[in-house]
MIBAVEX-915697 format. One record per atom (N, C-alpha, C): atom name; x negated, y negated, z. Coordinates in steps of 0.02 Angstrom, whole numbers, plus 50000, padded with zeros to 5 digits. Example, Ala and Ser with C-alpha at 12.3 -4.5 7.8 and 13.67 -1.06 7.14 Angstrom:
BEGIN
  name     xx     yy     zz
     N  49340  50284  50390
    CA  49385  50225  50390
     C  49340  50165  50390
     N  49358  50112  50354
    CA  49316  50053  50357
     C  49355  49998  50394
! end
This chain:
BEGIN
  name     xx     yy     zz
     N  50487  48955  49674
    CA  50557  48939  49719
     C  50566  48998  49758
     N  50550  49061  49726
    CA  50539  49123  49766
     C  50504  49120  49817
     N  50449  49109  49819
    CA  50394  49108  49869
     C  50416  49062  49930
     N  50442  49003  49919
    CA  50476  48966  49957
     C  50524  48989  50006
     N  50575  49028  49964
    CA  50637  49057  50003
     C  50601  49118  50048
     N  50549  49144  50020
    CA  50524  49207  50041
     C  50489  49186  50110
     N  50453  49121  50120
    CA  50411  49108  50163
     C  50457  49082  50225
     N  50525  49065  50208
    CA  50574  49039  50259
     C  50619  49099  50285
     N  50609  49156  50255
    CA  50651  49220  50263
     C  50709  49204  50251
     N  50733  49167  50198
    CA  50804  49174  50178
     C  50813  49198  50114
     N  50755  49239  50106
    CA  50762  49286  50052
     C  50709  49330  50048
     N  50711  49405  50048
    CA  50664  49444  50036
     C  50662  49471  49977
     N  50605  49466  49944
    CA  50592  49485  49877
     C  50589  49558  49865
     N  50592  49599  49903
    CA  50595  49661  49902
     C  50654  49693  49902
     N  50710  49658  49925
    CA  50776  49674  49915
     C  50812  49657  49869
     N  50793  49619  49814
    CA  50823  49587  49751
     C  50841  49648  49709
     N  50898  49643  49670
    CA  50919  49701  49620
     C  50867  49694  49565
     N  50853  49736  49532
    CA  50811  49727  49464
     C  50862  49743  49422
     N  50889  49692  49383
    CA  50945  49682  49340
     C  50929  49733  49278
     N  50885  49739  49253
    CA  50882  49777  49196
     C  50877  49848  49216
     N  50877  49883  49284
    CA  50877  49943  49291
     C  50937  49970  49316
     N  50955  50046  49312
    CA  51022  50080  49315
     C  50999  50128  49364
     N  51058  50152  49403
    CA  51058  50207  49449
     C  51016  50269  49419
     N  51023  50273  49355
    CA  51000  50344  49316
     C  50924  50332  49316
     N  50900  50274  49317
    CA  50824  50254  49328
     C  50791  50279  49393
     N  50826  50305  49442
    CA  50798  50323  49500
     C  50792  50398  49492
     N  50740  50420  49522
    CA  50720  50495  49532
     C  50760  50519  49597
     N  50815  50546  49572
    CA  50863  50563  49649
     C  50824  50631  49675
     N  50790  50670  49638
    CA  50768  50732  49674
     C  50713  50707  49714
     N  50672  50652  49703
    CA  50627  50627  49754
     C  50653  50597  49804
     N  50706  50568  49801
    CA  50733  50537  49856
     C  50765  50590  49890
     N  50794  50641  49866
    CA  50829  50699  49911
     C  50757  50737  49951
     N  50713  50735  49916
    CA  50642  50755  49956
     C  50627  50707  50013
     N  50639  50645  50010
    CA  50612  50604  50057
     C  50663  50610  50121
     N  50721  50621  50099
    CA  50768  50635  50158
     C  50755  50695  50186
     N  50735  50749  50156
    CA  50727  50810  50189
     C  50656  50812  50226
     N  50616  50774  50202
    CA  50542  50793  50219
     C  50533  50736  50285
     N  50566  50674  50287
    CA  50542  50630  50333
     C  50600  50615  50378
     N  50673  50637  50369
    CA  50732  50625  50406
     C  50778  50680  50416
     N  50754  50731  50401
    CA  50774  50796  50413
     C  50858  50795  50393
     N  50864  50773  50335
    CA  50920  50756  50311
     C  50936  50793  50248
     N  50980  50851  50236
    CA  50989  50895  50177
     C  51056  50876  50143
     N  51058  50850  50083
    CA  51120  50837  50056
     C  51118  50840  49971
     N  51170  50867  49935
    CA  51174  50855  49866
     C  51239  50816  49851
     N  51271  50791  49903
    CA  51332  50755  49891
     C  51309  50685  49860
     N  51336  50676  49802
    CA  51315  50619  49763
     C  51343  50551  49796
     N  51403  50547  49834
    CA  51421  50498  49861
     C  51388  50491  49931
     N  51360  50530  49965
    CA  51321  50535  50021
     C  51253  50501  50006
     N  51222  50524  49947
    CA  51148  50506  49925
     C  51170  50427  49916
     N  51211  50397  49883
    CA  51226  50333  49857
     C  51224  50284  49924
     N  51261  50317  49961
    CA  51265  50283  50043
     C  51202  50266  50072
     N  51168  50319  50066
    CA  51094  50316  50097
     C  51043  50268  50058
     N  51056  50269  49990
    CA  51027  50228  49964
     C  51038  50151  49965
     N  51104  50139  49978
    CA  51136  50080  49990
     C  51104  50062  50064
     N  51120  50094  50111
    CA  51101  50085  50182
     C  51025  50072  50188
     N  50983  50100  50157
    CA  50904  50083  50153
     C  50890  50038  50109
     N  50932  49993  50077
    CA  50929  49936  50039
     C  50883  49956  49976
     N  50890  50005  49951
    CA  50863  50040  49891
     C  50913  50026  49828
     N  50975  50018  49840
    CA  51033  50003  49798
     C  51070  49951  49816
     N  51097  49894  49775
    CA  51131  49846  49784
     C  51214  49882  49790
     N  51247  49863  49842
    CA  51309  49895  49846
     C  51360  49882  49789
     N  51373  49827  49768
    CA  51424  49811  49724
     C  51411  49850  49658
     N  51351  49831  49627
    CA  51340  49845  49561
     C  51296  49908  49559
     N  51280  49944  49600
    CA  51229  49999  49612
     C  51177  49991  49569
     N  51138  49935  49570
    CA  51078  49917  49543
     C  51025  49930  49589
     N  50976  49974  49562
    CA  50914  49975  49598
     C  50886  49911  49631
     N  50864  49918  49687
    CA  50825  49856  49721
     C  50752  49860  49705
     N  50720  49809  49719
    CA  50647  49803  49700
     C  50604  49862  49732
     N  50627  49874  49815
    CA  50593  49933  49840
     C  50619  49988  49812
     N  50690  50002  49795
    CA  50699  50062  49762
     C  50662  50092  49698
     N  50653  50036  49657
    CA  50609  50048  49605
     C  50538  50071  49617
     N  50499  50033  49671
    CA  50437  50059  49686
     C  50440  50122  49714
     N  50477  50143  49762
    CA  50476  50200  49789
     C  50508  50268  49749
     N  50559  50245  49702
    CA  50599  50314  49694
     C  50611  50300  49608
     N  50586  50248  49573
    CA  50603  50250  49504
     C  50552  50300  49464
     N  50583  50337  49410
    CA  50552  50386  49374
     C  50487  50345  49353
     N  50492  50294  49321
    CA  50440  50247  49292
     C  50433  50177  49322
     N  50418  50169  49378
    CA  50420  50103  49423
     C  50385  50042  49384
     N  50328  50050  49343
    CA  50299  50007  49307
     C  50337  49984  49245
     N  50384  50014  49219
    CA  50422  49987  49167
     C  50461  49932  49196
     N  50476  49926  49254
    CA  50515  49874  49275
     C  50481  49826  49327
     N  50424  49845  49351
    CA  50382  49802  49398
     C  50309  49821  49375
     N  50291  49784  49333
    CA  50213  49790  49302
     C  50165  49784  49354
     N  50171  49746  49406
    CA  50120  49723  49452
     C  50115  49778  49513
     N  50165  49829  49505
    CA  50164  49871  49567
     C  50116  49936  49546
     N  50049  49918  49542
    CA  49998  49972  49531
     C  49938  49946  49561
     N  49894  49990  49559
    CA  49830  49983  49593
     C  49768  49991  49535
     N  49719  49947  49531
    CA  49677  49963  49484
     C  49608  49958  49527
     N  49582  50028  49508
    CA  49515  50042  49548
     C  49450  50030  49507
     N  49399  50013  49535
    CA  49338  50006  49497
     C  49272  50032  49537
     N  49232  50071  49509
    CA  49170  50095  49550
     C  49117  50050  49512
     N  49085  50002  49546
    CA  49037  49970  49520
     C  48966  49971  49530
     N  48936  49979  49494
    CA  48853  49993  49494
     C  48814  49930  49512
     N  48820  49907  49581
    CA  48788  49843  49597
     C  48832  49814  49666
     N  48809  49763  49668
    CA  48841  49725  49736
     C  48878  49665  49699
     N  48887  49650  49637
    CA  48923  49599  49614
     C  48977  49622  49556
     N  49025  49586  49550
    CA  49081  49605  49504
     C  49065  49601  49425
     N  49013  49563  49430
    CA  48996  49549  49348
     C  48946  49605  49324
     N  48930  49652  49375
    CA  48893  49708  49354
     C  48931  49774  49313
     N  48889  49820  49298
    CA  48923  49871  49258
     C  48973  49913  49300
     N  49042  49921  49266
    CA  49078  49978  49291
     C  49059  50039  49284
     N  49062  50086  49323
    CA  49044  50154  49308
     C  49103  50191  49302
     N  49158  50165  49319
    CA  49225  50198  49316
     C  49282  50153  49346
     N  49330  50147  49290
    CA  49383  50107  49316
     C  49449  50150  49301
     N  49502  50139  49347
    CA  49556  50176  49349
     C  49627  50134  49352
     N  49682  50140  49329
    CA  49730  50098  49330
     C  49777  50153  49351
     N  49798  50144  49420
    CA  49836  50180  49460
     C  49921  50166  49458
     N  49959  50215  49424
    CA  50033  50198  49416
     C  50079  50247  49453
     N  50136  50249  49440
    CA  50185  50292  49471
     C  50224  50271  49530
     N  50254  50312  49567
    CA  50293  50291  49630
     C  50235  50279  49694
     N  50265  50244  49735
    CA  50209  50222  49789
     C  50177  50273  49821
     N  50207  50320  49838
    CA  50179  50383  49867
     C  50125  50418  49822
     N  50139  50421  49761
    CA  50087  50444  49717
     C  50019  50400  49708
     N  50037  50331  49717
    CA  49991  50291  49708
     C  49926  50284  49758
     N  49966  50299  49825
    CA  49925  50311  49891
     C  49889  50371  49888
     N  49911  50435  49856
    CA  49879  50491  49854
     C  49816  50475  49805
     N  49839  50450  49751
    CA  49783  50439  49687
     C  49734  50400  49712
     N  49755  50345  49743
    CA  49689  50293  49766
     C  49640  50330  49826
     N  49680  50376  49869
    CA  49625  50417  49908
     C  49586  50468  49867
     N  49608  50492  49824
    CA  49568  50535  49776
     C  49511  50493  49737
     N  49528  50433  49716
    CA  49472  50400  49690
     C  49423  50385  49745
     N  49441  50361  49804
    CA  49394  50358  49856
     C  49343  50404  49869
     N  49368  50469  49869
    CA  49339  50543  49875
     C  49305  50558  49829
     N  49314  50532  49764
    CA  49276  50543  49710
     C  49203  50500  49711
     N  49224  50442  49723
    CA  49160  50389  49730
     C  49122  50385  49788
     N  49140  50392  49837
    CA  49106  50387  49905
     C  49066  50456  49917
     N  49011  50445  49948
    CA  48965  50504  49961
     C  48989  50527  50039
     N  48988  50593  50043
    CA  49015  50620  50100
     C  48963  50686  50122
     N  48963  50706  50189
    CA  48910  50756  50203
     C  48976  50807  50226
     N  48935  50865  50228
    CA  48964  50922  50255
     C  48940  50948  50318
     N  48976  50973  50375
    CA  48965  50995  50426
     C  48998  51053  50451
     N  48973  51102  50484
    CA  49005  51171  50492
     C  49037  51170  50560
     N  49108  51178  50564
    CA  49142  51179  50626
     C  49192  51232  50625
     N  49173  51281  50669
    CA  49224  51342  50678
     C  49209  51385  50612
     N  49154  51382  50590
    CA  49136  51430  50531
     C  49162  51399  50464
     N  49192  51340  50470
    CA  49221  51317  50403
     C  49187  51245  50384
     N  49165  51237  50327
    CA  49139  51167  50314
     C  49185  51114  50317
     N  49178  51048  50350
    CA  49209  50987  50352
     C  49176  50942  50323
     N  49223  50895  50280
    CA  49192  50835  50253
     C  49194  50787  50297
     N  49140  50723  50292
    CA  49147  50678  50321
     C  49119  50617  50280
     N  49171  50580  50256
    CA  49154  50530  50204
     C  49110  50460  50236
     N  49073  50427  50203
    CA  49025  50380  50234
     C  49079  50315  50262
     N  49135  50306  50233
    CA  49186  50260  50270
     C  49251  50312  50287
     N  49267  50304  50350
    CA  49312  50349  50374
     C  49387  50341  50323
     N  49413  50397  50299
    CA  49463  50388  50245
     C  49518  50359  50282
     N  49537  50376  50351
    CA  49593  50352  50377
     C  49593  50266  50379
     N  49530  50248  50378
    CA  49521  50170  50374
     C  49542  50138  50299
     N  49514  50180  50257
    CA  49529  50155  50183
     C  49610  50169  50172
     N  49636  50216  50191
    CA  49699  50229  50185
     C  49747  50174  50225
     N  49725  50164  50277
    CA  49755  50117  50315
     C  49759  50049  50277
     N  49710  50021  50256
    CA  49693  49964  50212
     C  49740  49965  50145
     N  49745  50025  50115
    CA  49784  50011  50047
     C  49855  50010  50076
     N  49880  50055  50120
    CA  49950  50050  50138
     C  49970  49980  50170
     N  49921  49941  50197
    CA  49929  49870  50218
     C  49931  49824  50160
     N  49900  49830  50115
    CA  49906  49797  50059
     C  49966  49802  50024
     N  49989  49868  50006
    CA  50059  49892  49980
     C  50113  49862  50025
     N  50112  49853  50082
    CA  50165  49831  50129
     C  50173  49746  50138
     N  50112  49727  50121
    CA  50116  49653  50141
     C  50086  49608  50082
     N  50076  49629  50026
    CA  50051  49592  49973
     C  50121  49540  49955
     N  50104  49483  49905
    CA  50152  49452  49877
     C  50175  49473  49813
     N  50240  49506  49807
    CA  50245  49535  49742
     C  50274  49479  49698
     N  50283  49424  49716
    CA  50313  49367  49662
     C  50249  49347  49620
     N  50192  49374  49634
    CA  50120  49352  49599
     C  50123  49425  49550
     N  50108  49401  49488
    CA  50109  49469  49442
     C  50030  49486  49434
     N  50008  49520  49480
    CA  49948  49542  49484
     C  49955  49605  49520
     N  49892  49655  49504
    CA  49901  49715  49541
     C  49855  49708  49595
     N  49857  49751  49641
    CA  49809  49770  49701
     C  49748  49785  49669
     N  49681  49769  49694
    CA  49618  49795  49670
     C  49578  49821  49713
     N  49546  49869  49682
    CA  49503  49922  49737
     C  49440  49914  49704
     N  49388  49884  49731
    CA  49325  49872  49710
     C  49273  49898  49752
     N  49236  49958  49717
    CA  49181  49992  49764
     C  49113  49974  49742
     N  49079  49933  49784
    CA  49020  49922  49771
     C  48967  49963  49798
     N  48899  49954  49789
    CA  48848  49997  49817
     C  48839  49981  49886
     N  48878  49928  49914
    CA  48866  49914  49994
     C  48926  49900  50029
     N  48984  49914  49993
    CA  49049  49886  50013
     C  49107  49917  49979
     N  49159  49927  50015
    CA  49225  49932  49967
     C  49271  49871  49987
     N  49291  49842  49940
    CA  49343  49786  49943
     C  49418  49808  49918
     N  49456  49782  49962
    CA  49533  49797  49939
     C  49566  49726  49931
     N  49580  49708  49869
    CA  49604  49641  49864
     C  49690  49649  49852
     N  49728  49590  49899
    CA  49794  49604  49906
     C  49814  49532  49875
     N  49851  49530  49824
    CA  49875  49475  49801
     C  49924  49435  49848
     N  49918  49367  49858
    CA  49949  49333  49905
     C  49905  49311  49970
     N  49907  49260  49992
    CA  49871  49237  50053
     C  49923  49262  50114
     N  49888  49257  50179
    CA  49932  49286  50235
     C  49991  49248  50243
     N  50052  49282  50259
    CA  50108  49250  50269
     C  50116  49194  50335
     N  50143  49146  50320
    CA  50176  49091  50368
     C  50113  49071  50418
     N  50130  49088  50474
    CA  50076  49060  50532
     C  50026  49123  50555
     N  50020  49174  50508
    CA  49975  49231  50509
     C  49895  49214  50510
     N  49863  49230  50558
    CA  49790  49207  50534
     C  49745  49271  50545
     N  49681  49270  50519
    CA  49639  49323  50522
     C  49627  49339  50593
     N  49608  49285  50642
    CA  49606  49301  50713
     C  49650  49334  50742
     N  49723  49318  50724
    CA  49781  49353  50751
     C  49783  49424  50729
     N  49764  49439  50664
    CA  49785  49515  50644
     C  49728  49549  50675
     N  49659  49522  50690
    CA  49605  49564  50702
     C  49626  49593  50777
     N  49667  49555  50819
    CA  49681  49569  50884
     C  49758  49609  50894
     N  49790  49617  50831
    CA  49850  49647  50832
     C  49909  49601  50857
     N  49893  49538  50851
    CA  49935  49479  50876
     C  49990  49462  50825
     N  49989  49479  50767
    CA  50036  49452  50722
     C  50061  49514  50682
     N  50139  49511  50685
    CA  50176  49562  50646
     C  50235  49528  50610
     N  50207  49482  50549
    CA  50269  49455  50511
     C  50271  49500  50452
     N  50330  49513  50435
    CA  50352  49566  50393
     C  50370  49523  50316
     N  50324  49524  50267
    CA  50344  49480  50219
     C  50385  49526  50163
     N  50383  49598  50176
    CA  50428  49639  50138
     C  50453  49694  50178
     N  50514  49676  50226
    CA  50525  49712  50280
     C  50562  49793  50254
     N  50582  49787  50192
    CA  50622  49844  50160
     C  50557  49899  50146
     N  50508  49863  50109
    CA  50455  49920  50087
     C  50419  49941  50156
     N  50417  49899  50200
    CA  50379  49918  50259
     C  50424  49962  50301
     N  50487  49958  50299
    CA  50538  50002  50326
     C  50525  50078  50294
     N  50523  50079  50233
    CA  50505  50138  50194
     C  50439  50174  50228
     N  50394  50136  50213
    CA  50327  50152  50241
     C  50325  50190  50306
     N  50354  50154  50346
    CA  50376  50176  50421
     C  50403  50242  50433
     N  50467  50249  50385
    CA  50497  50306  50394
     C  50457  50364  50362
     N  50413  50348  50312
    CA  50355  50404  50289
     C  50294  50400  50334
     N  50310  50375  50394
    CA  50247  50382  50446
     C  50169  50355  50415
     N  50184  50311  50374
    CA  50111  50287  50348
     C  50093  50221  50390
     N  50146  50186  50421
    CA  50125  50126  50461
     C  50164  50138  50536
     N  50143  50097  50574
    CA  50181  50107  50639
     C  50217  50035  50642
     N  50252  50017  50693
    CA  50291  49953  50703
     C  50260  49912  50742
     N  50196  49920  50754
    CA  50160  49881  50813
     C  50106  49829  50782
     N  50105  49831  50707
    CA  50059  49779  50681
     C  49982  49791  50704
     N  49968  49851  50714
    CA  49902  49855  50737
     C  49857  49899  50680
     N  49882  49896  50623
    CA  49841  49934  50560
     C  49776  49897  50554
     N  49764  49823  50554
    CA  49691  49804  50540
     C  49653  49818  50600
     N  49683  49813  50673
    CA  49642  49827  50720
     C  49611  49893  50705
     N  49652  49948  50694
    CA  49625  50008  50690
     C  49572  50021  50634
     N  49586  49986  50574
    CA  49522  49980  50533
     C  49455  49959  50567
     N  49458  49900  50601
    CA  49406  49873  50628
     C  49363  49930  50679
     N  49415  49965  50716
    CA  49391  50002  50763
     C  49368  50068  50737
     N  49393  50087  50680
    CA  49366  50156  50656
     C  49302  50138  50612
     N  49292  50082  50572
    CA  49227  50066  50556
     C  49176  50053  50599
     N  49187  50027  50648
    CA  49139  50009  50707
     C  49113  50071  50732
     N  49159  50116  50746
    CA  49140  50177  50781
     C  49097  50228  50734
     N  49120  50221  50669
    CA  49077  50272  50613
     C  49015  50244  50587
     N  49011  50170  50581
    CA  48971  50146  50544
     C  48926  50088  50584
     N  48954  50065  50649
    CA  48916  50027  50687
     C  48922  49944  50647
     N  48965  49943  50604
    CA  48965  49884  50567
     C  49026  49840  50577
     N  49038  49783  50551
    CA  49095  49750  50555
     C  49134  49740  50488
     N  49192  49747  50496
    CA  49233  49725  50428
     C  49241  49656  50423
     N  49244  49631  50359
    CA  49252  49548  50348
     C  49323  49550  50314
     N  49341  49494  50323
    CA  49422  49482  50297
     C  49399  49401  50261
     N  49441  49392  50216
    CA  49441  49333  50172
     C  49509  49308  50153
     N  49535  49255  50168
    CA  49612  49232  50149
     C  49605  49167  50108
     N  49627  49177  50043
    CA  49622  49121  50008
     C  49699  49096  49975
     N  49703  49051  49936
    CA  49776  49038  49914
     C  49788  49099  49868
     N  49769  49138  49846
    CA  49782  49180  49791
     C  49783  49253  49813
     N  49737  49266  49865
    CA  49743  49346  49889
     C  49701  49348  49955
     N  49723  49399  49982
    CA  49687  49433  50055
     C  49637  49487  50040
     N  49579  49480  50059
    CA  49529  49531  50055
     C  49502  49569  50110
     N  49498  49621  50112
    CA  49462  49667  50156
     C  49407  49701  50133
     N  49342  49677  50169
    CA  49277  49717  50145
     C  49257  49754  50195
     N  49250  49813  50166
    CA  49221  49870  50223
     C  49150  49903  50196
     N  49112  49889  50246
    CA  49041  49905  50224
     C  49028  49982  50218
     N  48986  49997  50175
    CA  48962  50064  50165
     C  48902  50075  50189
     N  48894  50138  50207
    CA  48809  50158  50238
     C  48771  50145  50182
     N  48703  50098  50204
    CA  48661  50098  50174
     C  48582  50115  50214
     N  48546  50135  50166
    CA  48474  50153  50184
     C  48443  50091  50210
! end
């Protein structure tokens, strides 16, 4: 039922209150840092802070209950309330998921922490070469880090949170895959996102927070940017797969 209401835009799942959460479960210092760093707002006034939380749909107005998005971005322990708000990363020694995992990480915490930790995982498992520029060493990873970050942020912004499953990041010897729970929403197709022709928001409040943090644009150009970066750096094509249960981005690695 939640998915039906969500698909007709009569309900946005990311705005629902989390009934077993309280205002005290939010990390207010993290929210104040967000206001200061991204919106140039400095305040310690409790009433003002609550008003900002309500206006950003991070807090339900009447009960002051944190919303789904409020928990994801600012709870002290988001996974205590939303267990699926995590990313599982695996470095696989081969080209098939049945082969031995070299390393598996279960990344938890606030969304900002998870994004940073996924990037650290990619830097750990992907090869990079060093070149000297202006007397300083500069790293260049085999897959552009900007493309990988874009794919992860895209998954966080557009996944179906009614599905109780984490985002999965699988790094094989020949490719990296980002598995996002839920198929593409409504009339969106792989062809339309490739050309930046679709900008349907399944989770508008989550997207709005990522927009304020300058992690997305409001143009629907993320997938197109991934394709362009990979083509420029690797001269290879990104593959996309849309099933009933998940949307998958497959980014090739450099192979000899």
